[in-house]
C-alpha positions as CSV (number, residue, x, y, z in Angstrom):
1,M,98.4,122.3,115.7
2,A,97.1,118.8,115.5
3,R,99.5,115.9,115.6
4,R,100.2,113.9,112.4
5,L,99.4,110.4,113.7
6,R,99.9,107.2,111.7
7,F,98.2,104.0,112.6
8,N,100.8,101.3,113.1
9,G,98.7,98.2,114.1
10,T,96.3,96.5,116.4
11,G,96.5,93.4,118.6
12,S,92.7,93.0,118.4
13,D,90.7,90.5,116.5
14,G,88.9,93.3,114.7
15,D,87.5,95.9,117.1
16,G,90.6,98.1,116.8
17,C,91.5,98.1,120.5
18,P,94.1,98.1,121.8
19,S,96.1,99.8,119.1
20,V,99.4,101.7,118.5
21,H,99.8,105.0,116.7
22,E,103.0,106.9,116.0
23,D,103.5,110.7,115.9
24,L,105.2,111.3,112.6
25,D,107.0,114.4,113.7
26,S,108.0,113.7,117.3
27,G,108.3,110.0,117.1
28,E,106.2,109.6,120.2
29,V,104.0,106.5,120.5
30,I,100.4,106.6,121.4
31,V,98.8,103.4,122.8
32,H,95.1,103.1,123.5
33,G,93.2,100.2,125.0
34,P,91.0,99.2,127.9
35,P,91.7,101.2,131.1
36,L,93.2,99.5,134.2
37,A,90.1,100.0,136.4
38,D,90.4,97.8,139.5
39,P,91.4,100.1,142.4
40,E,93.7,97.5,143.9
41,D,95.5,97.2,140.5
42,V,95.8,100.9,140.1
43,A,97.1,101.3,143.7
44,Q,100.1,99.2,142.7
45,L,101.2,101.6,140.0
46,Q,104.2,103.9,140.7
47,H,104.4,107.5,139.4
48,L,100.8,107.6,138.1
49,S,100.0,111.3,138.1
50,E,96.7,113.1,138.2
51,G,95.1,113.1,134.8
52,E,97.0,110.0,133.6
53,V,95.3,106.8,132.7
54,A,96.8,103.3,132.7
55,V,95.7,101.0,129.8
56,V,96.1,97.3,129.4
57,V,97.7,96.0,126.2
58,P,99.0,92.6,125.2
59,R,102.8,92.2,125.2
60,D,102.7,91.1,121.6
61,L,101.1,94.4,120.6
62,L,104.2,96.3,121.8
63,V,106.6,93.7,120.2
64,D,104.8,93.8,116.9
65,W,103.8,97.4,116.4
66,T,105.9,99.9,118.4
67,P,108.6,101.6,116.3
68,K,112.0,99.8,116.7
69,E,115.6,100.8,116.2
70,R,115.0,104.6,116.3
71,T,118.7,105.0,115.3
72,R,118.0,103.3,111.9
73,Q,117.4,106.0,109.3
74,A,115.7,105.6,106.0
75,R,118.3,105.7,103.2
76,T,117.7,108.4,100.7
77,I,118.4,107.6,97.1
78,G,118.2,109.5,93.8
79,L,115.9,108.8,90.9
80,D,118.5,106.9,88.9
81,E,119.2,104.4,91.7
82,F,115.4,104.1,92.3
83,S,114.9,103.2,88.6
84,G,117.4,100.4,89.1
85,L,115.3,98.7,91.7
86,F,112.9,97.5,88.9
87,S,115.7,95.3,87.6
88,K,116.7,93.9,91.0
89,F,113.5,92.7,92.7
90,E,113.0,88.9,92.8
91,H,109.3,88.3,93.0
92,T,106.9,91.3,93.3
93,A,106.8,95.0,92.9
94,W,103.6,96.7,94.2
95,R,102.6,100.4,94.1
96,L,100.2,102.5,96.0
97,E,99.5,105.7,94.1
98,T,97.5,108.3,95.9
99,R,98.2,111.8,94.5
100,G,95.9,113.9,92.4
101,R,98.7,115.3,90.3
102,Y,102.2,114.2,89.1
103,A,104.0,117.1,87.5
104,S,106.2,114.8,85.5
105,D,103.1,113.6,83.5
106,E,102.6,117.1,82.2
107,A,106.1,117.5,80.6
108,S,105.3,115.8,77.3
109,D,103.5,116.3,74.0
110,R,101.3,113.4,75.1
111,W,99.9,115.5,77.9
112,E,99.1,118.3,75.5
113,Q,97.4,115.9,73.2
114,F,95.2,114.7,76.1
115,I,94.3,118.2,77.1
116,E,93.2,119.0,73.6
117,T,91.4,115.7,72.7
118,G,90.7,113.8,75.9
119,S,92.6,110.8,74.7
120,V,96.2,109.7,74.2
121,I,98.1,107.4,71.8
122,E,101.0,105.2,72.7
123,D,103.8,107.1,71.0
124,W,106.7,106.9,73.5
125,S,109.9,106.9,71.4
126,E,112.9,104.7,72.2
127,G,115.2,106.1,74.8
128,T,112.5,107.9,76.9
129,P,112.2,107.0,80.6
130,V,108.7,105.6,80.0
131,S,109.8,103.4,77.1
132,A,112.7,102.1,79.2
133,F,110.4,101.4,82.2
134,R,108.0,99.4,80.1
135,T,110.8,97.5,78.4
136,R,112.1,96.6,81.9
137,I,108.6,95.6,83.0
138,R,108.1,93.3,80.0
139,A,111.5,91.6,80.8
140,Q,110.5,91.1,84.4
141,R,107.1,89.7,83.5
142,A,108.8,87.3,81.1
143,E,110.6,85.9,84.2
144,G,107.3,85.3,86.0
145,K,107.6,88.3,88.3
146,R,104.5,90.4,89.2
147,I,104.1,94.2,88.9
148,E,100.9,95.5,90.4
149,R,99.5,98.9,91.2
150,V,96.5,100.4,92.9
151,R,95.6,104.0,91.9
152,I,93.3,106.1,94.1
153,V,90.9,108.3,92.2
154,D,89.0,111.3,93.4
155,Q,85.4,111.8,92.5
156,P,85.3,113.6,90.1
157,P,88.8,112.6,89.0
158,T,91.4,115.3,88.6
159,T,92.8,116.0,85.2
160,G,96.0,114.1,86.1
161,Q,94.0,111.1,87.2
162,R,92.0,111.1,84.0
163,Y,95.2,111.2,82.0
164,L,96.6,108.2,83.9
165,L,93.3,106.3,83.5
166,E,93.4,106.9,79.8
167,G,97.0,105.8,79.4
168,A,96.9,102.8,81.7
169,R,96.1,100.4,78.9
170,W,99.7,100.5,77.7
171,N,101.1,99.8,81.1
172,I,98.8,96.8,81.3
173,E,99.9,95.6,77.8
174,S,103.5,95.8,79.1
175,G,102.6,93.5,81.9
176,E,101.3,95.5,84.9
177,D,98.2,94.6,86.7
178,I,96.5,98.0,87.5
179,R,93.5,98.4,89.7
180,N,91.7,101.5,90.9
181,M,89.7,102.7,93.9
182,W,87.7,105.7,94.7
183,R,89.1,108.0,97.3
184,A,86.1,107.6,99.5
185,D,86.6,103.9,99.6
186,A,90.3,104.4,100.4
187,D,89.4,106.7,103.3
188,R,87.0,104.2,104.6
189,L,89.8,101.6,104.6
190,R,92.1,104.1,106.2
191,L,94.6,103.9,103.5
192,P,97.2,106.7,104.0
193,A,98.0,109.5,101.5
194,E,101.4,107.9,100.8
195,D,103.0,106.9,97.5
196,F,105.3,104.0,97.7
197,W,106.6,100.9,96.0
198,L,106.9,97.7,98.0
199,F,109.5,95.2,96.6
200,D,109.3,91.5,97.5
201,S,107.4,92.4,100.7
202,R,110.6,93.5,102.4
203,L,111.7,96.8,100.9
204,I,109.7,100.1,100.9
205,A,110.5,102.8,98.4
206,L,108.7,105.8,99.8
207,L,108.3,108.5,97.0
208,R,109.0,112.1,98.1
209,F,107.4,115.0,96.2
210,D,107.9,118.8,96.5
211,E,105.3,121.5,96.6
212,D,105.1,121.5,92.9
213,D,104.3,117.8,92.7
214,Q,107.7,116.9,91.4
215,L,109.3,113.6,92.5
216,T,112.5,114.7,94.1
217,H,113.9,111.6,95.8
218,V,113.1,108.2,97.4
219,D,113.5,106.9,100.9
220,L,114.3,103.2,101.3
221,I,112.9,101.6,104.4
222,T,113.5,98.1,105.7
223,E,112.3,98.5,109.3
224,P,110.2,95.4,110.0
225,A,107.2,97.0,111.5
226,E,107.0,99.5,108.6
227,V,107.3,96.7,106.1
228,V,104.5,94.7,107.8
229,R,102.3,97.8,107.9
230,C,102.7,98.4,104.1
231,C,102.0,94.7,103.4
232,M,98.7,95.1,105.3
233,L,97.9,98.2,103.3
234,R,98.7,96.3,100.1
235,D,96.4,93.4,101.1
236,A,93.5,95.7,102.0
237,A,93.9,97.9,98.9
238,W,94.3,95.0,96.5
239,H,91.3,93.2,97.9
240,H,89.0,96.2,97.4
241,A,90.4,97.8,94.3
242,V,88.7,97.2,90.9
243,P,90.5,96.1,87.8
244,W,91.2,99.0,85.4
245,K,88.9,97.8,82.6
246,Q,86.0,97.3,84.9
247,F,86.6,100.6,86.7
248,T,86.7,102.7,83.5
249,A,83.7,100.9,82.1
250,E,81.7,101.8,85.3
251,M,82.9,105.4,85.1
252,Q,81.7,105.7,81.5
253,S,78.3,104.1,82.3
254,D,77.8,106.6,85.2
255,A,78.7,109.6,83.1
């Protein structure tokens, strides 16, 4: 079975070498870079076995990108505590949304309306989770805080993605800045298939889903290298994503 490797970072100026990857299952670290080729240099190495290759990497690469504090575990929280994070952040809340389906979207009359008509109306009653979320977002925006989201869209979009595209206008009216990106562009940028919120560029809330696409819990991560990695993903995604209004207009013109 192939390893599940995650790109952590590179010390290069753009050519991608040398770089560090991490095995998500074993925790092993994979480093690649230019080989140590001079025979006199190689002769100085101890315990270099047949089949092994020595590579040269800058010290800063290991300092910046190898996993640190292996004993530090992500703190798992429930959905109620996760919801409370949207009242506690100080400056920014940013979301990468990558899945083709979210089962929670389908548990409403609004979903049935969309399936029947292809459109939705904003009819969330007071006291529903969505209504409470949007009220909280409006309050945070009134304090000058930013709430931003990039949604990855398959081509053609899944039913769930079309539902979110249709309903995004009301998130935007509540104060969110939502942008979209085609899956092919996300793959080209090597954006991972991860769903997370990044709060104040220091706290990652990694969303965990079961096989039925239900959100079950959230892992909070503060490990510095992970936070930096997610900040880099945010910057790349935000730069290349298209504002919702432009994205949907281009979809309609291409239809």
